[in-house]
VEXDRENPA-954903 format. One line per 10 residues: number of its first residue (from 1); for each residue x, y, z of C-alpha. Coordinates in nm, 3 decimals. Example, Ala and Ser with C-alpha at 12.3 -4.5 7.8 and 13.67 -1.06 7.14 Angstrom:
REM residues 2
1	1.230:-0.450:0.780 | 1.367:-0.106:0.714 .
REM end
This chain:
REM residues 671
1	3.026:-4.464:-2.841 | 3.377:-4.322:-2.816 | 3.701:-4.515:-2.871 | 3.798:-4.438:-2.505 | 3.483:-4.607:-2.385 | 3.542:-4.912:-2.608 | 3.890:-4.944:-2.477 | 3.761:-4.930:-2.112 | 3.496:-5.182:-2.197 | 3.749:-5.426:-2.343 .
11	3.974:-5.375:-2.041 | 3.683:-5.434:-1.806 | 3.594:-5.758:-2.000 | 3.948:-5.878:-1.978 | 3.980:-5.802:-1.606 | 3.649:-5.970:-1.527 | 3.751:-6.275:-1.728 | 4.096:-6.294:-1.571 | 3.966:-6.261:-1.213 | 3.701:-6.528:-1.273 .
21	3.973:-6.766:-1.415 | 4.201:-6.704:-1.112 | 3.914:-6.795:-0.873 | 3.807:-7.096:-1.072 | 4.117:-7.217:-1.253 | 3.982:-7.570:-1.294 | 3.687:-7.452:-1.493 | 3.800:-7.635:-1.811 | 3.785:-7.971:-1.623 | 3.505:-7.912:-1.377 .
31	3.148:-7.831:-1.493 | 3.050:-7.684:-1.158 | 3.341:-7.438:-1.166 | 3.243:-7.337:-1.520 | 2.898:-7.232:-1.399 | 3.038:-7.056:-1.090 | 3.302:-6.882:-1.307 | 3.025:-6.756:-1.542 | 2.832:-6.597:-1.254 | 3.154:-6.449:-1.106 .
41	3.257:-6.312:-1.446 | 2.919:-6.143:-1.494 | 2.940:-5.992:-1.141 | 3.295:-5.854:-1.200 | 3.194:-5.720:-1.540 | 2.885:-5.544:-1.402 | 3.082:-5.396:-1.109 | 3.346:-5.268:-1.352 | 3.075:-5.125:-1.577 | 2.927:-4.936:-1.282 .
51	3.268:-4.802:-1.189 | 3.320:-4.669:-1.543 | 2.972:-4.526:-1.526 | 2.929:-4.417:-1.890 | 2.665:-4.164:-2.006 | 2.376:-4.307:-2.202 | 2.203:-4.079:-2.449 | 1.837:-4.144:-2.540 | 1.566:-3.964:-2.737 | 1.202:-3.949:-2.622 .
61	0.922:-3.853:-2.859 | 0.608:-3.679:-2.733 | 0.292:-3.544:-2.903 | 0.188:-3.202:-2.767 | -0.161:-3.075:-2.836 | -0.222:-2.705:-2.901 | -0.330:-2.509:-2.591 | -0.684:-2.372:-2.553 | -0.728:-2.133:-2.258 | -1.059:-2.012:-2.126 .
71	-1.060:-1.704:-1.904 | -1.394:-1.655:-1.725 | -1.502:-1.336:-1.551 | -1.598:-1.420:-1.190 | -1.715:-1.070:-1.078 | -2.041:-0.965:-0.919 | -2.159:-0.788:-1.234 | -2.176:-1.122:-1.416 | -2.419:-1.261:-1.156 | -2.632:-0.942:-1.194 .
81	-2.641:-0.927:-1.575 | -2.641:-1.300:-1.663 | -2.779:-1.633:-1.563 | -2.497:-1.776:-1.354 | -2.639:-2.125:-1.373 | -2.626:-2.125:-1.753 | -2.264:-2.005:-1.744 | -2.163:-2.281:-1.505 | -2.342:-2.540:-1.723 | -2.154:-2.409:-2.025 .
91	-1.817:-2.442:-1.845 | -1.906:-2.797:-1.741 | -1.988:-2.881:-2.101 | -1.648:-2.745:-2.213 | -1.466:-2.962:-1.959 | -1.647:-3.283:-2.067 | -1.643:-3.222:-2.444 | -1.444:-3.518:-2.587 | -1.375:-3.360:-2.923 | -1.234:-3.044:-2.767 .
101	-1.026:-3.241:-2.516 | -0.886:-3.467:-2.789 | -0.793:-3.171:-3.009 | -0.671:-2.923:-2.744 | -0.489:-2.911:-2.417 | -0.760:-2.735:-2.219 | -0.700:-2.499:-1.928 | -0.956:-2.278:-1.750 | -0.908:-2.000:-1.501 | -1.128:-1.738:-1.340 .
111	-1.043:-1.373:-1.298 | -1.164:-1.069:-1.109 | -0.881:-0.875:-0.960 | -0.663:-1.191:-0.942 | -0.620:-1.511:-1.150 | -0.729:-1.847:-1.009 | -0.720:-2.188:-1.169 | -1.078:-2.300:-1.213 | -1.140:-2.627:-1.038 | -1.506:-2.594:-0.947 .
121	-1.811:-2.391:-1.035 | -1.800:-2.015:-1.025 | -1.962:-1.809:-0.753 | -1.937:-1.463:-0.920 | -1.831:-1.298:-0.596 | -1.527:-1.091:-0.704 | -1.575:-0.723:-0.606 | -1.360:-0.588:-0.888 | -1.256:-0.675:-1.247 | -0.920:-0.623:-1.411 .
131	-0.955:-0.712:-1.779 | -0.629:-0.537:-1.858 | -0.440:-0.798:-1.655 | -0.605:-1.081:-1.856 | -0.480:-0.920:-2.183 | -0.126:-0.906:-2.034 | -0.155:-1.278:-1.953 | -0.258:-1.348:-2.313 | 0.072:-1.203:-2.428 | 0.255:-1.464:-2.217 .
141	0.078:-1.763:-2.363 | 0.101:-1.623:-2.721 | 0.468:-1.731:-2.723 | 0.351:-2.092:-2.760 | 0.264:-2.215:-3.111 | -0.095:-2.278:-3.220 | -0.238:-2.143:-2.892 | -0.601:-2.029:-2.871 | -0.750:-1.795:-2.614 | -1.119:-1.737:-2.524 .
151	-1.232:-1.471:-2.275 | -1.581:-1.479:-2.119 | -1.671:-1.141:-1.973 | -1.926:-0.857:-1.975 | -1.648:-0.608:-2.051 | -1.718:-0.398:-1.744 | -1.384:-0.319:-1.575 | -1.363:-0.156:-1.231 | -1.000:-0.187:-1.151 | -0.659:-0.156:-1.324 .
161	-0.532:0.000:-1.648 | -0.799:0.086:-1.904 | -0.813:-0.197:-2.159 | -0.960:0.047:-2.411 | -0.606:0.120:-2.525 | -0.493:-0.247:-2.545 | -0.540:-0.534:-2.786 | -0.471:-0.906:-2.796 | -0.141:-1.021:-2.949 | -0.162:-1.099:-3.321 .
171	-0.004:-1.448:-3.313 | -0.268:-1.566:-3.065 | -0.601:-1.686:-3.198 | -0.830:-1.485:-2.968 | -1.209:-1.487:-2.919 | -1.452:-1.323:-2.676 | -1.780:-1.451:-2.555 | -1.982:-1.162:-2.429 | -2.180:-1.229:-2.108 | -2.479:-1.026:-2.001 .
181	-2.733:-0.811:-2.175 | -2.593:-0.615:-2.465 | -2.898:-0.387:-2.478 | -2.816:-0.025:-2.391 | -3.050:0.134:-2.140 | -3.070:0.503:-2.064 | -2.876:0.586:-1.759 | -2.759:0.895:-1.565 | -2.499:0.872:-1.287 | -2.268:1.055:-1.050 .
191	-1.916:0.978:-1.178 | -1.705:1.116:-0.894 | -1.688:1.390:-0.630 | -1.399:1.624:-0.544 | -1.377:1.723:-0.183 | -1.106:1.841:0.054 | -1.020:1.612:0.349 | -1.103:1.876:0.611 | -1.258:2.219:0.654 | -1.247:2.472:0.936 .
201	-1.555:2.533:1.148 | -1.797:2.796:1.012 | -1.589:2.833:0.689 | -1.742:2.748:0.351 | -1.594:2.461:0.153 | -1.640:2.365:-0.212 | -1.793:2.040:-0.334 | -1.740:1.945:-0.703 | -1.965:1.682:-0.851 | -1.926:1.534:-1.199 .
211	-2.242:1.384:-1.351 | -2.315:1.223:-1.687 | -2.590:1.054:-1.890 | -2.605:0.846:-2.211 | -2.926:0.954:-2.383 | -2.928:1.131:-2.725 | -3.093:1.449:-2.584 | -3.006:1.701:-2.319 | -3.165:1.622:-1.983 | -3.268:1.844:-1.694 .
221	-3.233:1.678:-1.351 | -3.212:1.780:-0.987 | -2.889:1.730:-0.792 | -2.912:1.741:-0.415 | -2.669:1.725:-0.119 | -2.805:1.543:0.187 | -2.669:1.494:0.536 | -2.850:1.268:0.783 | -3.162:1.275:0.560 | -3.157:1.657:0.571 .
231	-3.122:1.837:0.235 | -2.836:2.088:0.258 | -2.845:2.220:-0.102 | -3.022:2.141:-0.429 | -2.985:2.256:-0.788 | -3.153:2.191:-1.123 | -2.884:2.105:-1.378 | -2.872:2.033:-1.753 | -2.661:1.743:-1.872 | -2.567:1.742:-2.238 .
241	-2.659:1.450:-2.468 | -2.424:1.156:-2.414 | -2.203:1.386:-2.215 | -2.111:1.507:-1.868 | -2.102:1.828:-1.663 | -1.947:1.960:-1.346 | -2.158:2.111:-1.063 | -2.009:2.301:-0.769 | -2.171:2.368:-0.431 | -2.045:2.594:-0.151 .
251	-2.142:2.444:0.187 | -2.103:2.561:0.546 | -1.861:2.363:0.760 | -2.052:2.286:1.078 | -2.080:2.127:1.331 | -1.734:2.018:1.441 | -1.655:1.653:1.366 | -1.695:1.409:1.077 | -1.954:1.499:0.812 | -2.098:1.229:0.591 .
261	-2.252:1.382:0.281 | -2.456:1.209:0.014 | -2.504:1.343:-0.339 | -2.834:1.237:-0.505 | -2.904:1.277:-0.877 | -3.275:1.266:-0.979 | -3.322:0.960:-1.204 | -3.445:0.977:-1.559 | -3.790:0.861:-1.645 | -3.797:0.478:-1.649 .
271	-3.423:0.467:-1.563 | -3.333:0.109:-1.470 | -3.010:0.144:-1.278 | -3.056:0.374:-0.972 | -2.760:0.262:-0.763 | -2.517:0.491:-0.946 | -2.737:0.796:-0.887 | -2.604:0.827:-0.530 | -2.254:0.863:-0.397 | -2.131:0.930:-0.039 .
281	-1.827:1.126:0.068 | -1.695:1.262:0.398 | -1.485:1.540:0.539 | -1.361:1.639:0.884 | -1.470:1.973:1.030 | -1.205:2.093:1.275 | -1.261:2.364:1.531 | -0.962:2.580:1.437 | -0.594:2.576:1.368 | -0.341:2.617:1.642 .
291	-0.337:2.993:1.715 | 0.005:3.146:1.781 | 0.033:3.502:1.912 | 0.352:3.700:1.858 | 0.386:3.985:2.112 | 0.645:4.256:2.045 | 0.684:4.622:2.123 | 0.965:4.674:1.869 | 0.993:4.648:1.488 | 1.244:4.387:1.373 .
301	1.306:4.161:1.062 | 1.269:3.855:1.291 | 0.898:3.928:1.317 | 0.860:3.866:0.947 | 1.048:3.544:0.987 | 0.759:3.382:1.172 | 0.505:3.503:0.921 | 0.706:3.350:0.637 | 0.758:3.007:0.786 | 0.391:2.971:0.883 .
311	0.218:3.111:0.573 | 0.218:2.762:0.404 | 0.115:2.568:0.715 | -0.254:2.486:0.734 | -0.242:2.370:1.095 | -0.110:2.690:1.257 | -0.223:3.055:1.239 | -0.009:3.355:1.339 | -0.133:3.678:1.502 | 0.076:3.979:1.599 .
321	0.006:4.225:1.881 | 0.183:4.473:2.110 | 0.161:4.469:2.489 | -0.067:4.777:2.477 | -0.331:4.595:2.265 | -0.624:4.408:2.411 | -0.545:4.034:2.419 | -0.780:3.748:2.496 | -0.514:3.498:2.606 | -0.757:3.205:2.616 .
331	-0.776:3.206:2.235 | -0.409:3.115:2.181 | -0.215:2.792:2.209 | 0.133:2.953:2.210 | 0.271:3.299:2.287 | 0.595:3.414:2.125 | 0.747:3.689:2.339 | 0.993:3.887:2.130 | 1.261:4.072:2.332 | 1.050:4.131:2.645 .
341	1.088:4.451:2.842 | 0.919:4.575:3.160 | 0.596:4.637:2.959 | 0.560:4.257:2.942 | 0.475:4.229:3.315 | 0.104:4.185:3.253 | 0.178:3.926:2.987 | 0.377:3.712:3.229 | 0.099:3.747:3.489 | -0.152:3.607:3.236 .
351	0.094:3.322:3.146 | 0.118:3.216:3.509 | -0.256:3.255:3.572 | -0.365:3.058:3.259 | -0.070:2.813:3.238 | 0.009:2.920:2.879 | 0.284:2.783:2.653 | 0.535:3.047:2.554 | 0.849:3.099:2.345 | 1.075:3.380:2.476 .
361	1.333:3.536:2.243 | 1.608:3.762:2.378 | 1.839:4.005:2.206 | 2.017:4.337:2.217 | 1.699:4.522:2.322 | 1.580:4.271:2.594 | 1.553:4.383:2.953 | 1.735:4.090:3.118 | 1.721:4.256:3.459 | 1.339:4.240:3.440 .
371	1.351:3.875:3.331 | 1.596:3.782:3.610 | 1.354:3.917:3.871 | 1.074:3.695:3.730 | 1.258:3.379:3.823 | 1.196:3.207:3.492 | 1.461:2.938:3.548 | 1.766:3.124:3.425 | 1.986:3.418:3.522 | 2.192:3.625:3.281 .
381	2.489:3.850:3.365 | 2.398:4.212:3.309 | 2.676:4.350:3.086 | 2.571:4.641:2.858 | 2.781:4.535:2.553 | 2.662:4.299:2.280 | 2.818:3.990:2.116 | 2.754:3.767:1.812 | 2.709:3.400:1.888 | 2.722:3.105:1.643 .
391	2.516:2.791:1.712 | 2.616:2.429:1.766 | 2.364:2.151:1.799 | 2.355:1.947:2.117 | 2.363:1.584:1.996 | 2.204:1.462:2.327 | 1.885:1.666:2.263 | 1.589:1.423:2.251 | 1.259:1.605:2.290 | 1.195:1.579:1.917 .
401	1.389:1.492:1.601 | 1.538:1.767:1.387 | 1.618:1.683:1.025 | 1.805:2.006:0.946 | 2.092:1.993:1.201 | 2.343:2.213:1.017 | 2.301:2.509:1.253 | 2.679:2.564:1.272 | 2.684:2.689:0.912 | 2.421:2.961:0.981 .
411	2.516:3.327:1.045 | 2.561:3.428:1.416 | 2.285:3.580:1.624 | 2.318:3.891:1.833 | 2.262:3.909:2.212 | 2.387:4.102:2.515 | 2.721:3.981:2.640 | 2.728:3.767:2.954 | 2.695:3.403:3.074 | 2.364:3.238:3.135 .
421	2.310:3.028:3.442 | 2.022:2.773:3.419 | 1.844:2.719:3.752 | 1.583:2.474:3.612 | 1.624:2.139:3.441 | 1.618:2.259:3.076 | 1.691:2.050:2.765 | 1.964:2.234:2.572 | 1.898:2.241:2.202 | 2.177:2.474:2.082 .
431	2.497:2.587:2.251 | 2.688:2.909:2.194 | 3.013:2.940:2.008 | 3.234:3.251:1.975 | 3.526:3.272:1.730 | 3.519:2.894:1.682 | 3.528:2.820:2.053 | 3.223:2.647:2.211 | 3.112:2.807:2.534 | 2.959:2.644:2.833 .
441	2.650:2.858:2.783 | 2.320:2.770:2.613 | 2.183:2.952:2.312 | 1.842:2.779:2.282 | 1.674:2.570:2.556 | 1.343:2.392:2.617 | 1.173:2.326:2.948 | 1.089:1.956:2.965 | 0.959:1.927:3.322 | 0.703:2.201:3.392 .
451	0.325:2.179:3.325 | 0.354:2.428:3.042 | 0.590:2.422:2.752 | 0.858:2.693:2.746 | 1.149:2.769:2.524 | 1.416:3.042:2.543 | 1.628:3.156:2.245 | 1.900:3.399:2.351 | 1.971:3.587:2.025 | 1.814:3.799:1.748 .
461	1.871:3.814:1.369 | 1.777:3.449:1.314 | 1.592:3.568:1.007 | 1.937:3.546:0.847 | 1.938:3.167:0.900 | 1.646:3.128:0.662 | 1.820:3.349:0.398 | 2.140:3.150:0.435 | 1.957:2.826:0.385 | 1.794:2.958:0.070 .
471	2.134:3.055:-0.074 | 2.256:2.698:-0.036 | 1.937:2.509:-0.130 | 1.736:2.753:-0.350 | 1.420:2.688:-0.147 | 1.285:2.720:0.209 | 1.085:2.398:0.230 | 1.289:2.183:0.477 | 1.402:2.488:0.682 | 1.042:2.600:0.726 .
481	0.932:2.248:0.815 | 1.196:2.231:1.089 | 1.072:2.553:1.258 | 0.709:2.454:1.205 | 0.781:2.132:1.385 | 0.936:2.324:1.680 | 0.639:2.562:1.703 | 0.393:2.272:1.668 | 0.566:2.096:1.962 | 0.544:2.416:2.172 .
491	0.173:2.481:2.092 | 0.063:2.129:2.193 | -0.071:2.075:2.542 | 0.088:1.800:2.743 | -0.233:1.612:2.799 | -0.282:1.563:2.425 | -0.351:1.201:2.336 | -0.042:1.044:2.183 | -0.232:0.779:1.986 | -0.321:0.877:1.635 .
501	-0.560:0.675:1.421 | -0.601:0.680:1.044 | -0.920:0.525:0.898 | -1.135:0.626:0.606 | -1.469:0.748:0.745 | -1.656:0.602:0.446 | -1.563:0.260:0.310 | -1.732:0.058:0.033 | -1.806:-0.301:0.136 | -1.566:-0.560:0.001 .
511	-1.295:-0.316:-0.073 | -0.950:-0.366:0.075 | -0.914:-0.115:0.357 | -0.748:-0.098:0.695 | -0.734:0.097:1.021 | -0.388:0.223:1.105 | -0.277:0.354:1.442 | 0.053:0.514:1.561 | 0.164:0.563:1.921 | 0.390:0.858:2.007 .
521	0.595:0.855:2.322 | 0.694:1.144:2.549 | 0.952:1.252:2.298 | 0.686:1.267:2.027 | 0.849:0.980:1.837 | 0.672:0.674:1.703 | 0.701:0.379:1.938 | 0.576:0.046:1.809 | 0.679:-0.167:2.111 | 0.341:-0.161:2.292 .
531	0.030:-0.377:2.254 | -0.318:-0.241:2.179 | -0.663:-0.399:2.175 | -0.949:-0.285:1.958 | -1.328:-0.331:1.994 | -1.574:-0.269:1.712 | -1.947:-0.234:1.757 | -2.197:-0.226:1.472 | -2.431:0.050:1.592 | -2.717:-0.098:1.385 .
541	-2.696:-0.465:1.473 | -2.516:-0.417:1.812 | -2.278:-0.692:1.712 | -1.934:-0.645:1.872 | -1.591:-0.768:1.764 | -1.280:-0.767:1.987 | -0.928:-0.823:1.863 | -0.569:-0.699:1.885 | -0.397:-0.454:1.652 | -0.107:-0.607:1.454 .
551	0.226:-0.426:1.448 | 0.385:-0.376:1.104 | 0.698:-0.183:1.202 | 0.616:0.174:1.306 | 0.238:0.143:1.324 | -0.054:-0.091:1.413 | -0.316:-0.216:1.167 | -0.647:-0.394:1.139 | -0.795:-0.522:0.813 | -1.155:-0.398:0.775 .
561	-1.243:-0.580:0.453 | -1.434:-0.857:0.629 | -1.670:-0.629:0.825 | -2.034:-0.620:0.717 | -2.198:-0.293:0.597 | -2.303:-0.064:0.881 | -2.190:0.218:1.108 | -1.910:0.113:1.348 | -1.782:0.270:1.666 | -1.437:0.161:1.776 .
571	-1.236:0.181:2.096 | -0.858:0.127:2.102 | -0.695:0.065:2.437 | -0.334:0.022:2.535 | -0.254:-0.311:2.705 | 0.081:-0.188:2.838 | 0.015:0.192:2.858 | -0.277:0.391:2.997 | -0.409:0.543:2.676 | -0.724:0.501:2.463 .
581	-0.883:0.635:2.146 | -1.244:0.626:2.020 | -1.382:0.691:1.676 | -1.638:0.597:1.415 | -1.661:0.504:1.047 | -1.918:0.370:0.809 | -1.911:0.077:0.564 | -2.153:0.128:0.278 | -2.340:-0.152:0.108 | -2.193:-0.043:-0.221 .
591	-2.021:-0.237:-0.498 | -1.880:-0.077:-0.812 | -1.958:-0.408:-0.993 | -2.331:-0.358:-0.934 | -2.341:-0.019:-1.106 | -2.370:-0.166:-1.456 | -2.694:-0.254:-1.637 | -2.551:-0.397:-1.959 | -2.235:-0.545:-2.096 | -1.971:-0.324:-2.267 .
601	-2.002:-0.469:-2.613 | -1.840:-0.168:-2.788 | -1.538:-0.181:-2.564 | -1.484:-0.555:-2.628 | -1.528:-0.494:-2.998 | -1.202:-0.306:-2.998 | -1.009:-0.604:-2.877 | -1.097:-0.858:-3.150 | -1.243:-0.867:-3.500 | -1.620:-0.894:-3.543 .
611	-1.601:-1.259:-3.646 | -1.426:-1.343:-3.314 | -1.684:-1.168:-3.095 | -1.979:-1.383:-2.985 | -2.275:-1.312:-2.763 | -2.366:-1.578:-2.506 | -2.668:-1.699:-2.704 | -2.427:-1.796:-2.984 | -2.194:-1.990:-2.758 | -2.248:-2.315:-2.954 .
621	-2.125:-2.132:-3.268 | -1.798:-2.053:-3.082 | -1.748:-2.415:-2.981 | -1.812:-2.536:-3.339 | -1.559:-2.278:-3.463 | -1.300:-2.404:-3.216 | -1.360:-2.763:-3.322 | -1.332:-2.678:-3.695 | -1.000:-2.495:-3.672 | -0.721:-2.661:-3.858 .
631	-0.477:-2.703:-3.567 | -0.221:-2.977:-3.555 | -0.042:-3.150:-3.271 | 0.328:-3.096:-3.250 | 0.572:-3.383:-3.219 | 0.856:-3.299:-2.991 | 1.176:-3.494:-2.930 | 1.353:-3.467:-2.602 | 1.722:-3.559:-2.583 | 1.813:-3.713:-2.248 .
641	2.150:-3.804:-2.104 | 2.156:-4.051:-1.814 | 2.443:-4.212:-1.617 | 2.457:-4.588:-1.620 | 2.454:-4.596:-1.236 | 2.100:-4.448:-1.255 | 1.967:-4.762:-1.423 | 1.805:-4.971:-1.141 | 1.785:-5.277:-1.366 | 2.165:-5.300:-1.376 .
651	2.182:-5.301:-0.998 | 1.920:-5.576:-0.984 | 2.113:-5.777:-1.241 | 2.427:-5.754:-1.029 | 2.234:-5.869:-0.723 | 2.095:-6.157:-0.929 | 2.436:-6.282:-1.039 | 2.582:-6.266:-0.694 | 2.285:-6.440:-0.534 | 2.268:-6.704:-0.812 .
661	2.638:-6.789:-0.749 | 2.569:-6.826:-0.377 | 2.268:-7.052:-0.422 | 2.450:-7.270:-0.676 | 2.741:-7.313:-0.436 | 2.485:-7.398:-0.162 | 2.319:-7.645:-0.386 | 2.643:-7.817:-0.469 | 2.737:-7.831:-0.102 | 3.036:-7.599:-0.139 .
671	2.919:-7.376:0.148 .
REM end
């Protein structure tokens, strides 16, 4: 209590006493006024005390018991390897054990992939186990003094960081109760399969399979590849003792479409766990890449330009021919006509007859008189001299997006001098510039209205653009991607479905997975503003599900994790746009948790000392050990500061003094 507060208290006392005396100045002669003055003095004093509102410091003492945390594995493997009823009975016994509850502050939670406070019995339904995350949580509670931690698990982890390289924190008293059978059974399995996402029709593709076994001798087993119950390939392999080996198959990619392949490993004699002897994978067999034909009767560095930009692209394939060569035009998705002359007459006839996409490139050796007579949508002045033209990007161009827009820094291209008059509605991509002055004449245009896709580039030596880009960036990657995008746009037919769907063709049941769709508008840009419905049908049970796709920004999604195992066909339809997409995928009745036949005792042994590792049959020994530990409760003092105005009793006392004065005056007939 400070001297300032004492002074305020004395002043408040004096003021309350003086005010009471002024109101009841006859209190020395009148007994009634003395009683009323006392009530009024107390009221004034309490009001003054509340106005001063001093801080009151207090100390609270509490006894805190040491924490004992149980973390129980709630995964499917526990249900397979243990008696789930016995585990739930054991948890119930822990909850109701008076001695444990009096000695410890108990907390229980279950874990699989996530933590959950345990409020009821366990169902052992988690489809994955992350023991590493439990160890990380143990580090958090190790900061509290005298804490104990018990983990109940079979040690089989299917998700997250490998706990083999971790350990419990030293300050924490940690124990593990091993659930499940610790007996080791002989087992062989397919660990994983390496396979490309797609293969081209009639090509061979590699399939790498890694297999292992845990017996003390070498084993000879048969490994087969099956599709639709038809064996495609088979091989006798030798797996080293307690080791693994890699097996490679070369398979034929046919027919076109999605292939679901199943690898089967012949089980060992008396092998108990057979579920991990099979594994399914898928790949997509595509008919062919987009075929692009470059037609030229002259030799020029620009021809090598196209070869260079497409050599790393798996979706497009380049062929080169002269007009005198035999050409089956039906094989190609895009024709590149380099500096056409009168010898190209037959080529243009085939283009018109077959409605083929083409990319025409002009230059110093182009016969523009021949092109003018073909009425292609442009006319060029016929002047025999040549000129170098720089490029400027038309900012209003919108057929597709171009990341590399720095065309003005590229070297100029060469073409015959003369203006170009467009007679068709072209989209201008690049304009011409001479000596820093932009001309009202296009350099590169695209036809956006006709049934076929056409593009005209009026200039040669654009191979220098790629060289210039390399000088500045030391690589060709983004430059090549820009021109690949342009050629891909030109090689696509206009009727191509603009709805793309991404979904894994093979999904393990219970795993988090989703179907994702993107809609591309006429400019080949993602447009998420439309609504789409989806219908699933289980081809085995004929059960159908209808729903809407949810938009998440630039795409549409549907969560597949709740679907039952089976083969599903889906149909996606636009609700605001006339477009649809069909497809198929399979959900396997497969759980990584059910691939184990025994607990991982050796792995858990690395986390704690031998004395702190218990098997489930010795669970009572664990409880006795916890009860016998010399742990002490901690007395903690908490310093609290509270304002006087927060005391409700003081307010009630003020109300009591005021009401008592009123009732006394009423009793004496003074009111």
